[in-house]
N, C-alpha and C positions, 0 to 999 in steps of 0.2 A: 390494367389487364382484364380483359373481359372477353366473353365468348362471342361468336358471330352469330346473331339472331336469325338472320336469313338462312345461313347454312344450316342451323340447328333445326328450323322449322322444315327445311327441305329433307334433311335427314329423317326427322320424325315421320314425315308423310311417305317417304319411301319404305321405312320399316313397317307402317300400318299396312301398306299395299301388299306386304308378303304374308301369306297364309301361315300360321304357325301354331295350330291347335296342340294341345298336349300330346306327346308322343309322335307328333308330325312336324318337327321343327327343322327339317333337313334343309330346305331352302333358307330359312332364317340364319342357320348356323353357317351355312357357306358364305352367306353376304357378311355376317360379322367377322368370320375368319379372314376374308378378303380385306376388310377395312383395317383389321389389327395388323395384318402383314404388310399392307402398304404404309402403315405408320411406323414400320420397323420393329414391332414388338416380337418376342418370341411367342409363338402360338401352338398350343396343343389341343387336340381333340381327345377326349378320353373314350372309354368303351362303355359309357353309361347306356347308349342306345341298345346295344345288345343285352345289356344285363337287365334292362327293364322292359323290353319289348317295343322299344321306339325306333326311330330311324336316324337320330342324331344324338351325338354325346354332348357332354358339358364342354364348353369352349373356355380355355384357360390362356391368358395372356400376360406377358411380363415385359416391363419397360424399365431398364436398369436406370438407376439414378445418378445424379451428378452433384448431389449435396449429402452430407453426412446425417442421414436421418433413417429411423427404422422403416422397413417396408410396411406398406399399408394396402389392405385388400378391399377392393371395390366390386359389389355384387349385384346383379340384377337376373331375372329369369327371362328366357326366350318365348316361353308359351303363353298362350292366351285361352281364356275359357271360351266355350261356344255360346251363341253362333259367332263364328270367326272366319267364315268362308267369304272371300270377295270383299274384304274390309276397304273403306275409302275414308281418308281424313278430308273433312270439309271445314275450311276456314271461313268463318263469318266476318262481317264487318266490325263486330264488337270484339274481335280478338279471341273469341271462343272456337275450340276445335272440336267438332262432333263427328260422329259417324254418319252414314246416309240414313240411319235409323233402323235398318233390318239387321244390323250386326252390332257387336260391341266395337268400341273404337280401338280397344288394345293399348290404351295409355298405362294401363296395367299389364305389362310392365315395360312397355316399349319407350315411355317417357324416360324410365331409368337407363334403358339402352342407350338412347339417343343423347342423353346428358353425359354419360361416360364416354361415348365416343368423341363427342364434341370437345369435352375438356382435354382428352388425349391429343385431339388434332390441335388445339392451340398450343399445347405444351411442345409438341414436335415442330409445328410450323414456325413458332416464334422462339424456339429454343430456350424455354423458360426453365430455370433452375427447379429441380424437383428431386425428391427422394425416390427410392425404388417403388415402383406401383405394380401391383398384381391386380388383375381382373379376372372374374369368374362370371360366365354366362351360363346359366343352368338351365336344364330341360325338365319337363313335368313337374314343375314347382306346384302348379294348381292341383295336382294329384297327389297331395300330401307330400310333397318336396321329394318325390322318388329320385329325380336326377341327383341333386346334391347329397342324398343319403348314400350314394355308392361312389362318390367322388373321393380321391385319396388325398385327404387333407394334410397327411403326414410330408406330402412333397412340397407344400406351401412354406415360404419364408415368413410370412406375416402372422402375427399374433393378435393384431386388432383390424376390425372390419367395419365398413359402411355398407349396408345393405339397402338397396333402394326399392322399397315395396310397401308404401304406406299412404293411406288417403290423408288430406288435410293440407293445410297452407304449409308452403316451403318454410323451414324454420322448426317444424314439428319432428320430434324423434321418439321413437318407442323404445324404452329401456327394459321393458319387462312384458313377458308374453307367455301364454299358458302351455300346459300339457294338454295335448288332444288325444283322447283314446277312443278308437273307432271299435264298436262291437257289431258282430253278427250272430244272431241266435236263430238257429234252425230248428224247429220243432217237428219232430217225425211221429205222426199219428198213425191212424189206420182208416183206410177207405171204406165205405159201405153205401148202400143205397139210402138216400136221406128221407125216402118216403116208405119204403118196405121195411128197412131194418137199421133204422139210425143207431139203435142200441148195440149194434155189432161194431160200430165205427169208434175210432178215438179222433176227436175233433181238434186238429191241430191250431186252428184259428182261435177257438175258444180258449185253449190253453194259453196261447200267445196274449189273448185279451186279458185274461186273468192276470199274467205277469205284468203286463203293461199297467193295468189299474191299480196294481200295488206297488209300482216302482216310484222312487223319487223322481220328479220331473220338473222341468223349467229351471228357475233360478234357485239353487240350494242355499247359496249365501252370495255375498257381495263378490266373490271371486270364483265361484264355481257353478257350472250349469249342466244339466242332463237332458238330452233330447232322443227322441226316436223319430227317424226321418222317413223310412219306408217300411211298408208291410206288404208283403206278396204271398199269395196262397190259394189254393183251391183250383179245381178244373171246370166245374160246372155247379149250378145252383141245386142240382139234385144228387149231388155227391157229398158225403161228409169228407172234408178236406183232410188228407194224410199229410200235408206239409204246409208249413207256414214259416217264412224267413222275415226276421225283423232286424232292420239295421239302424244304428243310432251312434251317438258319440257322447263322451263326457269331455268338458273343458274345466281347467281350473289353473289359477296362477300358481297353485301349490300342487306339485306333482303328487304328493302323499294324499292330499284331498282327492285328487283324481282317481288315484288307485283306489281309495276306499269307496268312492262312489261306484265305479266300475265293479267292484266286488259284490256291492249291494245289488246291482242290476243283475249280476250273474245268479246270485242267490234266489231272486225272485223267479227267473226262468227255470231254475233247477227245480224249485218248490212247485211252480205251476205244472211242469211236465210231469213230474212225479206223481202229483195228485190226479192227473188225467191218465196216467198210464203210459205216457208218450215218451219217446226218446229225445234227446237233446244234443246237438252239437253247438258249442260256444265258443267263438273266436274273439280275441281281443288284439287290436293292433295299436302300438304306440305310435302314432303318426307325428307327434313332436313332443318334445319334453320341456318343461318350464325353464325359464331363465330370468335372472335379474342382473343387469349391469349397473355397478355402482356409479352415482352420478359424479362422484370425484375422480372417476377414471380418466386417464389421458384421452381416451376415444370420445367421451363426452365432453371434457374440457375443450378439445380442439375444435369439435364441431360447434360448441358455443361461441368461441373465439371468432370462427369463419363467418357465423351468422351475424355477430356483432359488427364485423367489418363490413358486411353488406347491408346493414341496417334492417335486418330481419328479425322480428320478434321471436324469442326462443321459447319453446314449449316442449318438456319432456312429459311423455304420457305412458300410461299402461295400455296394452292392446290385448284384444280377446281372439286376435287372429294369429295364426301361425305364419311362419316365413323360413326362408333359408337360413336366418339367422339362429332359429333353434337348433338346426344341424350344426352350424359353425360352433355354437356354445358346447354342444356335446363334444366337439372335437378340439376344445382348448382354445378357440378363438373368441376374443371378447369383441363384441359389436353392439351397434345400435341400428335400428331400422328408420330410415329417413323418409319423410313424406316427399314424394317426387312428382308432384303436379298431375295427379289423377283424382277424379271425382266421379261419384255414381258408378263405382266399378262393378262388374259382373252384371252389367245390364246394357240394354240398347241405348239408354240415356247417358252412358258414359261420356265424359268430356274432360278436356284439359284447356289451357289458355296459353297464348304465346307469352304473356308476362310470367306466368309460373314455370313454363318450361325454361324460359331464360334464367329465371332465379335458381333453378335446381342445377342448371349446367354451370352457372357461376360459382354456385357452392361447392360442387364437386371440383372445379378447378382450383379453388382456394384450398381445399383440403388435400388434393394431390400434390400441391406445391408448398404445403405447410413446412416451415423449417424445423419443427419438433412435434 
């Protein structure tokens, strides 16, 4: 029992050709809904699009089982990062699939979408015995998982999940992922002429620089990082800037450590603003919360058994990237994140291979049809 490689590559190529940048997944959502409906799944689109300012909701599908096994959830996201308009999959003679070079390929995460659709197709086409299967295709995952954040997980039957959204060879799975706390510090100074009366101004950029210079930055320890990503402010070189906005993030495999570092960041901005006589608006958003899935949990043991059956080397890793699995974990669903045939993601050098796409599709098929 194997997946159909020709059909799988054709499916992946079709998916790549559909534009689906974050918050603009409408066409992709319609395609996936049509495919799921044709396969006989119960299909529901939620109201996530309206709630997050996008044009498409999360797509949920349910395939009733014909063996006595607990339901399993398979999840992938529909959106891609920019540049993503006019994508085209180009298959080389070496079996490598790349973009034309002026866009991302979108294997993140369309390789996962294609693998799930192909596995479902084989099950339905060949009437393969299987337990209940739930699938969830989320929107705006690349924007800090905004789509899954508003999904009503209480409606799911599954309490175990496989999320397809990881780089690396198929057979790799992430069992641990970080909290990501995103911060925005807006310093409010006072404008003045920089030549005639600089002493009458309050230099917002200088205050921000003071805070940043005293902040912990970079790798704090083996599981914690702090970064300032953007700084904006000022109107002209002859005006004391009255506003400066600094954005950054804290990541840690320990949520408590992430919260501690975020508090240190905030205190430095409060100190620097006060010293300069400036005002401060500080916002902190929890983009994801850390989780750790025990490696002796059935969700991990089932994955390992499926990999062994396919002759795939198994590797459980920690990841410093967030995914929909962080949101699932917060909602009582235990999962791991599977490597799903994508490399050099978030760049125009992104690629996948025919061999790896076949491997992840075969792996998903085995997981969907596992007896326990």
